[in-house]
N, C-alpha and C positions, 0 to 999 in steps of 0.2 A: 504494500500500500504506500509506503514511503517513497518508493521509486516511481510508481506509476500514477498515484492519486494525490499528489501533494496539495494541490489546490482544494480539492474536495475535503481532505482531511485536515485542512488548515495547518499545513506543515511548510508553507512557503516562507521565504525570507521576507524582509521588510518591503521589498518591491512588489510582493504579491504574485510573483510568477514562479513556476516550478523551476528547480535547478536540475542539472544533469549529474549531480554527484551520486555516486553509487552508495547503497546502504553500507554502513560500516566503514566508510572511507575516511572517517575522522573529521568530516566537514561540519559537524555540529558545533555551533558556537553561539555566543550572545550577539544579537543584532543591536540592542540598545546599549547605551553607555552607563546607565544607572542601575544595572541589574543587582549589583551587590547591595546597594542602598535599599532596594525594594525586595530583597530576598524574602521577607516576611509575607509577601503577597503571593508567593509561589503556590500555596495550597489554599488560598482564599477563593471560594467558589466564584465570586464576582470577577476575579482577575485571572483565574487559572488559564483560560484559553490565550489571553493576551500575553501572560508571562511565559507560556509554553512557546509562543511564536517569537517573542522578542528576547527571552532569556533562557533558552533551552539548556544551555550548559550550566548556568548558575542554579537553575531549578532541578538539575539532575534528570532531565527528560531526554537525554541522548541515549538511544538504545543501540547496541551493537558497536559502540565507539571503541570499546576495549579499554578506554582510559578510566572509566568510572568504576568505582568499587561498589560492591553490593552493600547497600545501606538502607535503613529505614528513614524516610523523610518526615515521619510523624512520630512524636514522642509517646503517643498512646498505643503503639503497636502491641506491646505486651498484653495490655488489657483487651485490645481488639482480637488478638489471637485466641485468648481465653473465651471470647464471645463468638467464636467460629467465623471471624472475618475472612480467614484464608480458605474456608471451605463452603461458605454460604453462597449459593448460586445467584443471590441478589446482586452481588458485586462482580464486576468483570475482572478478568485477569489483568487488564491494564490498570484498573483501579488498585488492585492488590499490589502490583509491581510499583506503581507510583508512590504509594504510601508505606508499604511494609514489605518491600522486596526481600530483605534479609530474613525477617521473622517468618515469612510465608515460604521460604526456601525457593524463590523464583529466580535465583541467579546461578 
């Protein structure tokens, strides 16, 4: 999907057009210059899509880049795991990977 449907999946860079970079090529980066200052918005529901588009690297949304370590981006993962977050079909694999990749053993 990242290679063939970037526009539909909102994965295009700031210009809004698809790139020709291949998946896992290490091309994932931050487009905006204020990503570090706005890190707290990465998991805010109102800003998630925007932060994913503009601050993919800072928000740890680069898949297949090889440079990222397996981490949990949410401090509540231990509790969520106890409440079946990792196995409940209500949540998608992408949601599990985004918030609790390490705790859900998705890396």
